[in-house]
All heavy atoms as a GROMACS GRO file, in nm:
protein
  549
    1MET      N    1  -6.598   9.188   9.588
    1MET     CA    2  -6.454   9.205   9.566
    1MET      C    3  -6.430   9.184   9.414
    1MET      O    4  -6.483   9.088   9.359
    1MET     CB    5  -6.378   9.106   9.649
    1MET     CG    6  -6.232   9.098   9.612
    1MET     SD    7  -6.128   9.000   9.722
    1MET     CE    8  -6.211   8.844   9.733
    2ASP      N    9  -6.355   9.274   9.355
    2ASP     CA   10  -6.316   9.250   9.218
    2ASP      C   11  -6.167   9.273   9.200
    2ASP      O   12  -6.097   9.322   9.287
    2ASP     CB   13  -6.402   9.329   9.119
    2ASP     CG   14  -6.365   9.478   9.110
    2ASP    OD1   15  -6.259   9.520   9.152
    2ASP    OD2   16  -6.449   9.551   9.052
    3ILE      N   17  -6.116   9.231   9.084
    3ILE     CA   18  -5.973   9.231   9.061
    3ILE      C   19  -5.914   9.375   9.068
    3ILE      O   20  -5.801   9.393   9.112
    3ILE     CB   21  -5.938   9.162   8.927
    3ILE    CG1   22  -5.788   9.135   8.914
    3ILE    CG2   23  -5.990   9.242   8.809
    3ILE    CD1   24  -5.740   9.028   9.008
    4THR      N   25  -5.992   9.471   9.025
    4THR     CA   26  -5.945   9.611   9.030
    4THR      C   27  -5.918   9.654   9.174
    4THR      O   28  -5.817   9.718   9.202
    4THR     CB   29  -6.042   9.706   8.962
    4THR    OG1   30  -6.060   9.663   8.827
    4THR    CG2   31  -5.992   9.849   8.963
    5ASP      N   32  -6.009   9.618   9.265
    5ASP     CA   33  -5.989   9.650   9.405
    5ASP      C   34  -5.862   9.587   9.458
    5ASP      O   35  -5.785   9.648   9.536
    5ASP     CB   36  -6.109   9.606   9.490
    5ASP     CG   37  -6.234   9.683   9.460
    5ASP    OD1   38  -6.227   9.793   9.404
    5ASP    OD2   39  -6.343   9.631   9.494
    6LEU      N   40  -5.836   9.465   9.418
    6LEU     CA   41  -5.714   9.395   9.463
    6LEU      C   42  -5.589   9.459   9.408
    6LEU      O   43  -5.487   9.472   9.477
    6LEU     CB   44  -5.722   9.247   9.422
    6LEU     CG   45  -5.828   9.167   9.495
    6LEU    CD1   46  -5.839   9.027   9.433
    6LEU    CD2   47  -5.800   9.159   9.644
    7ARG      N   48  -5.594   9.503   9.282
    7ARG     CA   49  -5.480   9.572   9.223
    7ARG      C   50  -5.453   9.707   9.291
    7ARG      O   51  -5.338   9.740   9.315
    7ARG     CB   52  -5.504   9.594   9.073
    7ARG     CG   53  -5.490   9.468   8.992
    7ARG     CD   54  -5.505   9.496   8.842
    7ARG     NE   55  -5.494   9.370   8.771
    7ARG     CZ   56  -5.572   9.335   8.672
    7ARG    NH1   57  -5.671   9.413   8.634
    7ARG    NH2   58  -5.555   9.219   8.612
    8VAL      N   59  -5.559   9.776   9.326
    8VAL     CA   60  -5.545   9.901   9.397
    8VAL      C   61  -5.482   9.878   9.535
    8VAL      O   62  -5.388   9.947   9.577
    8VAL     CB   63  -5.680   9.978   9.408
    8VAL    CG1   64  -5.672  10.091   9.505
    8VAL    CG2   65  -5.724  10.026   9.270
    9PHE      N   66  -5.533   9.776   9.606
    9PHE     CA   67  -5.481   9.740   9.737
    9PHE      C   68  -5.329   9.710   9.726
    9PHE      O   69  -5.249   9.765   9.802
    9PHE     CB   70  -5.554   9.617   9.790
    9PHE     CG   71  -5.488   9.550   9.906
    9PHE    CD1   72  -5.487   9.607  10.032
    9PHE    CD2   73  -5.422   9.429   9.887
    9PHE    CE1   74  -5.423   9.544  10.138
    9PHE    CE2   75  -5.359   9.364   9.992
    9PHE     CZ   76  -5.359   9.423  10.120
   10LYS      N   77  -5.291   9.631   9.629
   10LYS     CA   78  -5.152   9.594   9.613
   10LYS      C   79  -5.065   9.716   9.582
   10LYS      O   80  -4.954   9.729   9.634
   10LYS     CB   81  -5.135   9.490   9.505
   10LYS     CG   82  -4.996   9.433   9.491
   10LYS     CD   83  -4.989   9.320   9.396
   10LYS     CE   84  -4.848   9.265   9.395
   10LYS     NZ   85  -4.808   9.206   9.271
   11ALA      N   86  -5.116   9.805   9.499
   11ALA     CA   87  -5.041   9.927   9.467
   11ALA      C   88  -5.021  10.013   9.590
   11ALA      O   89  -4.914  10.069   9.611
   11ALA     CB   90  -5.113  10.006   9.356
   12VAL      N   91  -5.122  10.025   9.674
   12VAL     CA   92  -5.111  10.104   9.796
   12VAL      C   93  -5.001  10.047   9.884
   12VAL      O   94  -4.919  10.117   9.939
   12VAL     CB   95  -5.247  10.114   9.871
   12VAL    CG1   96  -5.228  10.176  10.010
   12VAL    CG2   97  -5.346  10.194   9.792
   13VAL      N   98  -5.000   9.914   9.900
   13VAL     CA   99  -4.897   9.850   9.981
   13VAL      C  100  -4.759   9.872   9.922
   13VAL      O  101  -4.666   9.910   9.990
   13VAL     CB  102  -4.927   9.699   9.997
   13VAL    CG1  103  -4.813   9.628  10.067
   13VAL    CG2  104  -5.058   9.676  10.070
   14GLU      N  105  -4.747   9.846   9.791
   14GLU     CA  106  -4.615   9.856   9.726
   14GLU      C  107  -4.561   9.997   9.723
   14GLU      O  108  -4.443  10.020   9.738
   14GLU     CB  109  -4.622   9.801   9.585
   14GLU     CG  110  -4.640   9.650   9.581
   14GLU     CD  111  -4.663   9.597   9.442
   14GLU    OE1  112  -4.686   9.676   9.347
   14GLU    OE2  113  -4.655   9.472   9.428
   15GLU      N  114  -4.650  10.095   9.707
   15GLU     CA  115  -4.607  10.234   9.697
   15GLU      C  116  -4.599  10.302   9.835
   15GLU      O  117  -4.544  10.410   9.850
   15GLU     CB  118  -4.702  10.314   9.608
   15GLU     CG  119  -4.701  10.268   9.462
   15GLU     CD  120  -4.567  10.291   9.394
   15GLU    OE1  121  -4.496  10.388   9.430
   15GLU    OE2  122  -4.529  10.212   9.307
   16GLY      N  123  -4.655  10.239   9.934
   16GLY     CA  124  -4.648  10.292  10.068
   16GLY      C  125  -4.749  10.398  10.105
   16GLY      O  126  -4.734  10.467  10.206
   17GLY      N  127  -4.851  10.414  10.021
   17GLY     CA  128  -4.953  10.509  10.053
   17GLY      C  129  -5.049  10.538   9.937
   17GLY      O  130  -5.024  10.495   9.824
   18ILE      N  131  -5.155  10.608   9.967
   18ILE     CA  132  -5.262  10.636   9.873
   18ILE      C  133  -5.216  10.728   9.758
   18ILE      O  134  -5.242  10.700   9.641
   18ILE     CB  135  -5.382  10.703   9.946
   18ILE    CG1  136  -5.441  10.608  10.049
   18ILE    CG2  137  -5.486  10.750   9.846
   18ILE    CD1  138  -5.517  10.489   9.996
   19ILE      N  139  -5.147  10.836   9.790
   19ILE     CA  140  -5.108  10.935   9.689
   19ILE      C  141  -5.014  10.875   9.586
   19ILE      O  142  -5.032  10.891   9.466
   19ILE     CB  143  -5.048  11.059   9.756
   19ILE    CG1  144  -5.159  11.132   9.837
   19ILE    CG2  145  -4.989  11.154   9.651
   19ILE    CD1  146  -5.112  11.246   9.919
   20LYS      N  147  -4.910  10.802   9.633
   20LYS     CA  148  -4.817  10.742   9.538
   20LYS      C  149  -4.885  10.634   9.456
   20LYS      O  150  -4.858  10.617   9.336
   20LYS     CB  151  -4.696  10.684   9.614
   20LYS     CG  152  -4.604  10.791   9.663
   20LYS     CD  153  -4.484  10.731   9.736
   20LYS     CE  154  -4.392  10.839   9.788
   20LYS     NZ  155  -4.278  10.781   9.860
   21ALA      N  156  -4.972  10.558   9.519
   21ALA     CA  157  -5.047  10.453   9.446
   21ALA      C  158  -5.138  10.518   9.338
   21ALA      O  159  -5.147  10.468   9.228
   21ALA     CB  160  -5.130  10.370   9.542
   22ALA      N  161  -5.202  10.629   9.374
   22ALA     CA  162  -5.289  10.699   9.278
   22ALA      C  163  -5.207  10.743   9.160
   22ALA      O  164  -5.250  10.731   9.045
   22ALA     CB  165  -5.355  10.817   9.347
   23ARG      N  166  -5.088  10.800   9.185
   23ARG     CA  167  -5.003  10.841   9.071
   23ARG      C  168  -4.969  10.724   8.982
   23ARG      O  169  -4.975  10.732   8.858
   23ARG     CB  170  -4.877  10.906   9.123
   23ARG     CG  171  -4.895  11.042   9.178
   23ARG     CD  172  -4.764  11.108   9.211
   23ARG     NE  173  -4.787  11.220   9.297
   23ARG     CZ  174  -4.725  11.242   9.412
   23ARG    NH1  175  -4.632  11.159   9.456
   23ARG    NH2  176  -4.755  11.350   9.485
   24ARG      N  177  -4.927  10.615   9.042
   24ARG     CA  178  -4.888  10.495   8.968
   24ARG      C  179  -5.006  10.442   8.886
   24ARG      O  180  -4.987  10.395   8.771
   24ARG     CB  181  -4.840  10.387   9.064
   24ARG     CG  182  -4.808  10.257   8.998
   24ARG     CD  183  -4.744  10.164   9.096
   24ARG     NE  184  -4.790  10.028   9.077
   24ARG     CZ  185  -4.762   9.929   9.158
   24ARG    NH1  186  -4.689   9.948   9.266
   24ARG    NH2  187  -4.805   9.810   9.134
   25LEU      N  188  -5.124  10.444   8.943
   25LEU     CA  189  -5.244  10.388   8.876
   25LEU      C  190  -5.316  10.490   8.788
   25LEU      O  191  -5.417  10.458   8.726
   25LEU     CB  192  -5.341  10.336   8.980
   25LEU     CG  193  -5.290  10.223   9.068
   25LEU    CD1  194  -5.382  10.199   9.188
   25LEU    CD2  195  -5.273  10.093   8.986
   26HIS      N  196  -5.264  10.613   8.782
   26HIS     CA  197  -5.328  10.722   8.706
   26HIS      C  198  -5.472  10.744   8.749
   26HIS      O  199  -5.563  10.747   8.669
   26HIS     CB  200  -5.320  10.692   8.555
   26HIS     CG  201  -5.182  10.662   8.508
   26HIS    ND1  202  -5.085  10.762   8.497
   26HIS    CD2  203  -5.120  10.545   8.473
   26HIS    CE1  204  -4.971  10.706   8.456
   26HIS    NE2  205  -4.990  10.577   8.439
   27ARG      N  206  -5.489  10.753   8.882
   27ARG     CA  207  -5.620  10.777   8.943
   27ARG      C  208  -5.607  10.893   9.040
   27ARG      O  209  -5.494  10.926   9.082
   27ARG     CB  210  -5.670  10.654   9.017
   27ARG     CG  211  -5.697  10.534   8.930
   27ARG     CD  212  -5.734  10.413   9.015
   27ARG     NE  213  -5.757  10.298   8.934
   27ARG     CZ  214  -5.875  10.254   8.900
   27ARG    NH1  215  -5.982  10.320   8.940
   27ARG    NH2  216  -5.890  10.146   8.826
   28VAL      N  217  -5.719  10.948   9.081
   28VAL     CA  218  -5.715  11.051   9.187
   28VAL      C  219  -5.712  10.977   9.321
   28VAL      O  220  -5.764  10.866   9.333
   28VAL     CB  221  -5.835  11.147   9.177
   28VAL    CG1  222  -5.829  11.229   9.049
   28VAL    CG2  223  -5.968  11.075   9.189
   29PRO      N  224  -5.650  11.037   9.422
   29PRO     CA  225  -5.640  10.971   9.553
   29PRO      C  226  -5.776  10.931   9.612
   29PRO      O  227  -5.788  10.827   9.674
   29PRO     CB  228  -5.569  11.075   9.638
   29PRO     CG  229  -5.487  11.153   9.542
   29PRO     CD  230  -5.570  11.161   9.418
   30SER      N  231  -5.875  11.012   9.590
   30SER     CA  232  -6.009  10.979   9.648
   30SER      C  233  -6.064  10.848   9.589
   30SER      O  234  -6.128  10.773   9.658
   30SER     CB  235  -6.110  11.094   9.627
   30SER     OG  236  -6.127  11.119   9.490
   31ASN      N  237  -6.031  10.823   9.461
   31ASN     CA  238  -6.075  10.697   9.400
   31ASN      C  239  -6.004  10.577   9.462
   31ASN      O  240  -6.066  10.476   9.487
   31ASN     CB  241  -6.054  10.700   9.250
   31ASN     CG  242  -6.093  10.574   9.181
   31ASN    OD1  243  -6.006  10.486   9.163
   31ASN    ND2  244  -6.219  10.561   9.146
   32VAL      N  245  -5.878  10.594   9.488
   32VAL     CA  246  -5.797  10.488   9.549
   32VAL      C  247  -5.849  10.460   9.688
   32VAL      O  248  -5.871  10.344   9.728
   32VAL     CB  249  -5.649  10.524   9.550
   32VAL    CG1  250  -5.568  10.420   9.631
   32VAL    CG2  251  -5.596  10.532   9.406
   33THR      N  252  -5.874  10.564   9.767
   33THR     CA  253  -5.931  10.549   9.900
   33THR      C  254  -6.063  10.478   9.896
   33THR      O  255  -6.089  10.386   9.975
   33THR     CB  256  -5.947  10.686   9.967
   33THR    OG1  257  -5.818  10.747   9.976
   33THR    CG2  258  -6.008  10.674  10.105
   34THR      N  259  -6.150  10.518   9.803
   34THR     CA  260  -6.284  10.453   9.790
   34THR      C  261  -6.270  10.307   9.758
   34THR      O  262  -6.337  10.223   9.815
   34THR     CB  263  -6.364  10.525   9.683
   34THR    OG1  264  -6.384  10.661   9.722
   34THR    CG2  265  -6.497  10.457   9.660
   35ARG      N  266  -6.177  10.273   9.665
   35ARG     CA  267  -6.159  10.133   9.630
   35ARG      C  268  -6.110  10.048   9.745
   35ARG      O  269  -6.157   9.937   9.768
   35ARG     CB  270  -6.059  10.122   9.512
   35ARG     CG  271  -6.110  10.164   9.380
   35ARG     CD  272  -6.212  10.065   9.330
   35ARG     NE  273  -6.240  10.085   9.193
   35ARG     CZ  274  -6.287   9.992   9.113
   35ARG    NH1  275  -6.315   9.873   9.155
   35ARG    NH2  276  -6.314  10.022   8.986
   36VAL      N  277  -6.018  10.101   9.824
   36VAL     CA  278  -5.971  10.029   9.942
   36VAL      C  279  -6.082  10.010  10.042
   36VAL      O  280  -6.101   9.899  10.095
   36VAL     CB  281  -5.849  10.101  10.007
   36VAL    CG1  282  -5.816  10.044  10.144
   36VAL    CG2  283  -5.727  10.099   9.917
   37LYS      N  284  -6.161  10.112  10.067
   37LYS     CA  285  -6.274  10.100  10.160
   37LYS      C  286  -6.377  10.002  10.109
   37LYS      O  287  -6.435   9.928  10.187
   37LYS     CB  288  -6.335  10.239  10.186
   37LYS     CG  289  -6.245  10.326  10.272
   37LYS     CD  290  -6.311  10.460  10.303
   37LYS     CE  291  -6.219  10.542  10.393
   37LYS     NZ  292  -6.279  10.670  10.428
   38GLN      N  293  -6.402  10.000   9.978
   38GLN     CA  294  -6.497   9.904   9.922
   38GLN      C  295  -6.448   9.762   9.940
   38GLN      O  296  -6.525   9.672   9.972
   38GLN     CB  297  -6.519   9.933   9.773
   38GLN     CG  298  -6.604  10.053   9.746
   38GLN     CD  299  -6.614  10.086   9.596
   38GLN    OE1  300  -6.530  10.044   9.517
   38GLN    NE2  301  -6.712  10.163   9.561
   39LEU      N  302  -6.318   9.741   9.920
   39LEU     CA  303  -6.260   9.608   9.938
   39LEU      C  304  -6.274   9.566  10.083
   39LEU      O  305  -6.313   9.454  10.114
   39LEU     CB  306  -6.115   9.606   9.894
   39LEU     CG  307  -6.041   9.474   9.907
   39LEU    CD1  308  -6.110   9.364   9.826
   39LEU    CD2  309  -5.896   9.488   9.864
   40GLU      N  310  -6.243   9.656  10.175
   40GLU     CA  311  -6.256   9.626  10.319
   40GLU      C  312  -6.404   9.593  10.354
   40GLU      O  313  -6.429   9.497  10.428
   40GLU     CB  314  -6.208   9.743  10.404
   40GLU     CG  315  -6.058   9.761  10.402
   40GLU     CD  316  -6.011   9.882  10.480
   40GLU    OE1  317  -6.078   9.987  10.475
   40GLU    OE2  318  -5.906   9.870  10.546
   41ALA      N  319  -6.495   9.669  10.299
   41ALA     CA  320  -6.638   9.643  10.327
   41ALA      C  321  -6.682   9.510  10.269
   41ALA      O  322  -6.757   9.434  10.333
   41ALA     CB  323  -6.723   9.756  10.270
   42SER      N  324  -6.637   9.475  10.151
   42SER     CA  325  -6.678   9.350  10.091
   42SER      C  326  -6.619   9.230  10.166
   42SER      O  327  -6.685   9.123  10.172
   42SER     CB  328  -6.638   9.343   9.941
   42SER     OG  329  -6.501   9.327   9.924
   43LEU      N  330  -6.502   9.247  10.224
   43LEU     CA  331  -6.441   9.138  10.300
   43LEU      C  332  -6.481   9.143  10.447
   43LEU      O  333  -6.466   9.043  10.518
   43LEU     CB  334  -6.286   9.149  10.291
   43LEU     CG  335  -6.226   9.128  10.155
   43LEU    CD1  336  -6.075   9.159  10.156
   43LEU    CD2  337  -6.254   8.988  10.099
   44GLY      N  338  -6.531   9.255  10.493
   44GLY     CA  339  -6.573   9.267  10.631
   44GLY      C  340  -6.459   9.276  10.731
   44GLY      O  341  -6.473   9.239  10.847
   45VAL      N  342  -6.345   9.326  10.682
   45VAL     CA  343  -6.224   9.339  10.766
   45VAL      C  344  -6.152   9.469  10.735
   45VAL      O  345  -6.170   9.528  10.628
   45VAL     CB  346  -6.127   9.222  10.747
   45VAL    CG1  347  -6.186   9.091  10.789
   45VAL    CG2  348  -6.078   9.214  10.604
   46GLU      N  349  -6.067   9.513  10.826
   46GLU     CA  350  -5.980   9.625  10.802
   46GLU      C  351  -5.848   9.572  10.746
   46GLU      O  352  -5.786   9.486  10.805
   46GLU     CB  353  -5.954   9.706  10.927
   46GLU     CG  354  -6.068   9.794  10.971
   46GLU     CD  355  -6.026   9.891  11.081
   46GLU    OE1  356  -5.910   9.883  11.127
   46GLU    OE2  357  -6.113   9.973  11.116
   47LEU      N  358  -5.807   9.622  10.632
   47LEU     CA  359  -5.681   9.581  10.571
   47LEU      C  360  -5.567   9.674  10.614
   47LEU      O  361  -5.452   9.631  10.603
   47LEU     CB  362  -5.694   9.583  10.419
   47LEU     CG  363  -5.803   9.490  10.365
   47LEU    CD1  364  -5.821   9.512  10.216
   47LEU    CD2  365  -5.765   9.344  10.394
   48PHE      N  366  -5.600   9.790  10.662
   48PHE     CA  367  -5.498   9.885  10.708
   48PHE      C  368  -5.541   9.941  10.842
   48PHE      O  369  -5.659   9.959  10.871
   48PHE     CB  370  -5.486  10.005  10.612
   48PHE     CG  371  -5.431   9.965  10.475
   48PHE    CD1  372  -5.520   9.943  10.370
   48PHE    CD2  373  -5.296   9.957  10.453
   48PHE    CE1  374  -5.472   9.909  10.244
   48PHE    CE2  375  -5.247   9.922  10.328
   48PHE     CZ  376  -5.336   9.896  10.225
   49HIS      N  377  -5.442   9.972  10.925
   49HIS     CA  378  -5.464  10.052  11.044
   49HIS      C  379  -5.432  10.195  11.003
   49HIS      O  380  -5.329  10.220  10.941
   49HIS     CB  381  -5.371  10.008  11.159
   49HIS     CG  382  -5.389   9.866  11.203
   49HIS    ND1  383  -5.502   9.825  11.269
   49HIS    CD2  384  -5.312   9.760  11.187
   49HIS    CE1  385  -5.491   9.698  11.296
   49HIS    NE2  386  -5.378   9.654  11.244
   50ARG      N  387  -5.525  10.286  11.034
   50ARG     CA  388  -5.508  10.424  10.995
   50ARG      C  389  -5.458  10.505  11.112
   50ARG      O  390  -5.517  10.505  11.219
   50ARG     CB  391  -5.637  10.480  10.939
   50ARG     CG  392  -5.668  10.418  10.802
   50ARG     CD  393  -5.817  10.421  10.771
   50ARG     NE  394  -5.844  10.368  10.638
   50ARG     CZ  395  -5.861  10.239  10.612
   50ARG    NH1  396  -5.854  10.150  10.706
   50ARG    NH2  397  -5.887  10.201  10.488
   51ASP      N  398  -5.348  10.577  11.094
   51ASP     CA  399  -5.290  10.663  11.197
   51ASP      C  400  -5.264  10.798  11.133
   51ASP      O  401  -5.164  10.817  11.063
   51ASP     CB  402  -5.160  10.601  11.247
   51ASP     CG  403  -5.090  10.685  11.351
   51ASP    OD1  404  -5.156  10.758  11.424
   51ASP    OD2  405  -4.965  10.675  11.354
   52ARG      N  406  -5.358  10.891  11.152
   52ARG     CA  407  -5.353  11.024  11.090
   52ARG      C  408  -5.345  11.006  10.942
   52ARG      O  409  -5.437  10.952  10.880
   52ARG     CB  410  -5.240  11.106  11.147
   52ARG     CG  411  -5.258  11.140  11.291
   52ARG     CD  412  -5.151  11.231  11.338
   52ARG     NE  413  -5.165  11.248  11.486
   52ARG     CZ  414  -5.082  11.316  11.554
   52ARG    NH1  415  -4.980  11.375  11.501
   52ARG    NH2  416  -5.103  11.327  11.684
   53GLN      N  417  -5.239  11.046  10.879
   53GLN     CA  418  -5.224  11.038  10.734
   53GLN      C  419  -5.148  10.913  10.690
   53GLN      O  420  -5.117  10.896  10.572
   53GLN     CB  421  -5.150  11.164  10.681
   53GLN     CG  422  -5.225  11.291  10.702
   53GLN     CD  423  -5.353  11.298  10.626
   53GLN    OE1  424  -5.362  11.251  10.513
   53GLN    NE2  425  -5.456  11.356  10.686
   54ARG      N  426  -5.121  10.824  10.782
   54ARG     CA  427  -5.042  10.704  10.747
   54ARG      C  428  -5.123  10.579  10.754
   54ARG      O  429  -5.216  10.565  10.836
   54ARG     CB  430  -4.922  10.694  10.841
   54ARG     CG  431  -4.838  10.825  10.836
   54ARG     CD  432  -4.708  10.818  10.906
   54ARG     NE  433  -4.607  10.729  10.856
   54ARG     CZ  434  -4.533  10.755  10.745
   54ARG    NH1  435  -4.554  10.862  10.673
   54ARG    NH2  436  -4.435  10.674  10.710
   55LEU      N  437  -5.089  10.485  10.667
   55LEU     CA  438  -5.156  10.357  10.667
   55LEU      C  439  -5.052  10.250  10.704
   55LEU      O  440  -4.940  10.254  10.660
   55LEU     CB  441  -5.209  10.323  10.525
   55LEU     CG  442  -5.316  10.410  10.468
   55LEU    CD1  443  -5.348  10.366  10.325
   55LEU    CD2  444  -5.442  10.403  10.553
   56HIS      N  445  -5.096  10.159  10.788
   56HIS     CA  446  -5.014  10.046  10.830
   56HIS      C  447  -5.090   9.919  10.798
   56HIS      O  448  -5.210   9.906  10.838
   56HIS     CB  449  -4.978  10.053  10.979
   56HIS     CG  450  -4.914  10.181  11.017
   56HIS    ND1  451  -4.781  10.207  10.996
   56HIS    CD2  452  -4.966  10.294  11.075
   56HIS    CE1  453  -4.753  10.328  11.040
   56HIS    NE2  454  -4.864  10.382  11.087
   57LEU      N  455  -5.027   9.828  10.730
   57LEU     CA  456  -5.096   9.702  10.692
   57LEU      C  457  -5.136   9.624  10.818
   57LEU      O  458  -5.054   9.606  10.907
   57LEU     CB  459  -5.001   9.621  10.604
   57LEU     CG  460  -5.061   9.516  10.516
   57LEU    CD1  461  -5.164   9.574  10.422
   57LEU    CD2  462  -4.949   9.451  10.434
   58SER      N  463  -5.262   9.583  10.821
   58SER     CA  464  -5.310   9.500  10.932
   58SER      C  465  -5.267   9.356  10.909
   58SER      O  466  -5.219   9.319  10.801
   58SER     CB  467  -5.461   9.508  10.943
   58SER     OG  468  -5.522   9.438  10.834
   59ALA      N  469  -5.284   9.273  11.009
   59ALA     CA  470  -5.251   9.131  10.996
   59ALA      C  471  -5.335   9.070  10.884
   59ALA      O  472  -5.284   8.988  10.806
   59ALA     CB  473  -5.276   9.059  11.127
   60THR      N  474  -5.460   9.110  10.875
   60THR     CA  475  -5.547   9.056  10.769
   60THR      C  476  -5.498   9.107  10.634
   60THR      O  477  -5.499   9.030  10.534
   60THR     CB  478  -5.694   9.098  10.790
   60THR    OG1  479  -5.734   9.059  10.921
   60THR    CG2  480  -5.787   9.035  10.690
   61GLY      N  481  -5.455   9.230  10.625
   61GLY     CA  482  -5.401   9.285  10.503
   61GLY      C  483  -5.276   9.210  10.457
   61GLY      O  484  -5.257   9.184  10.338
   62GLU      N  485  -5.190   9.173  10.555
   62GLU     CA  486  -5.073   9.096  10.526
   62GLU      C  487  -5.111   8.959  10.467
   62GLU      O  488  -5.047   8.912  10.373
   62GLU     CB  489  -4.986   9.076  10.650
   62GLU     CG  490  -4.920   9.205  10.693
   62GLU     CD  491  -4.835   9.187  10.817
   62GLU    OE1  492  -4.792   9.073  10.846
   62GLU    OE2  493  -4.808   9.288  10.885
   63LEU      N  494  -5.214   8.897  10.522
   63LEU     CA  495  -5.259   8.768  10.469
   63LEU      C  496  -5.311   8.782  10.327
   63LEU      O  497  -5.279   8.698  10.240
   63LEU     CB  498  -5.370   8.709  10.559
   63LEU     CG  499  -5.326   8.656  10.693
   63LEU    CD1  500  -5.448   8.613  10.775
   63LEU    CD2  501  -5.232   8.537  10.674
   64LEU      N  502  -5.389   8.885  10.301
   64LEU     CA  503  -5.440   8.905  10.166
   64LEU      C  504  -5.329   8.931  10.068
   64LEU      O  505  -5.331   8.880   9.955
   64LEU     CB  506  -5.538   9.023  10.164
   64LEU     CG  507  -5.600   9.059  10.031
   64LEU    CD1  508  -5.684   8.942   9.977
   64LEU    CD2  509  -5.686   9.184  10.039
   65LEU      N  510  -5.227   9.003  10.108
   65LEU     CA  511  -5.116   9.035  10.022
   65LEU      C  512  -5.039   8.909   9.977
   65LEU      O  513  -4.995   8.903   9.862
   65LEU     CB  514  -5.018   9.130  10.094
   65LEU     CG  515  -4.907   9.188  10.012
   65LEU    CD1  516  -4.959   9.271   9.897
   65LEU    CD2  517  -4.816   9.269  10.100
   66VAL      N  518  -5.027   8.811  10.064
   66VAL     CA  519  -4.951   8.692  10.028
   66VAL      C  520  -5.033   8.576   9.971
   66VAL      O  521  -4.978   8.475   9.935
   66VAL     CB  522  -4.866   8.641  10.150
   66VAL    CG1  523  -4.768   8.744  10.193
   66VAL    CG2  524  -4.954   8.597  10.264
   67MET      N  525  -5.164   8.598   9.963
   67MET     CA  526  -5.249   8.491   9.908
   67MET      C  527  -5.216   8.470   9.761
   67MET      O  528  -5.195   8.567   9.688
   67MET     CB  529  -5.397   8.530   9.920
   67MET     CG  530  -5.450   8.514  10.057
   67MET     SD  531  -5.629   8.558  10.066
   67MET     CE  532  -5.698   8.438   9.956
   68PRO      N  533  -5.213   8.343   9.719
   68PRO     CA  534  -5.188   8.318   9.576
   68PRO      C  535  -5.305   8.372   9.492
   68PRO      O  536  -5.419   8.365   9.536
   68PRO     CB  537  -5.181   8.164   9.566
   68PRO     CG  538  -5.210   8.113   9.702
   68PRO     CD  539  -5.225   8.224   9.794
   69SER      N  540  -5.276   8.428   9.378
   69SER     CA  541  -5.381   8.485   9.296
   69SER      C  542  -5.432   8.389   9.189
   69SER      O  543  -5.511   8.427   9.107
   69SER     CB  544  -5.325   8.612   9.228
   69SER     OG  545  -5.214   8.581   9.148
   70GLY      N  546  -5.385   8.269   9.187
   70GLY     CA  547  -5.427   8.174   9.087
   70GLY      C  548  -5.539   8.095   9.137
   70GLY      O  549  -5.635   8.056   9.105
   0.00000   0.00000   0.00000
């Protein structure tokens, strides 16, 4: 896990999806998707529930989102 993966995760949550997060981060959507999947793999958990083209934050994702960063 690295800080870039966490920033990408937070952007996806705040923007409500991969495409908007990619625009905000000046990245292509496939890079954002890869970063999220890498973060999930490194943590060994799913951070989002995937429903077709929509992402819903999982309970574990909610915990990660509110964790203090200090």
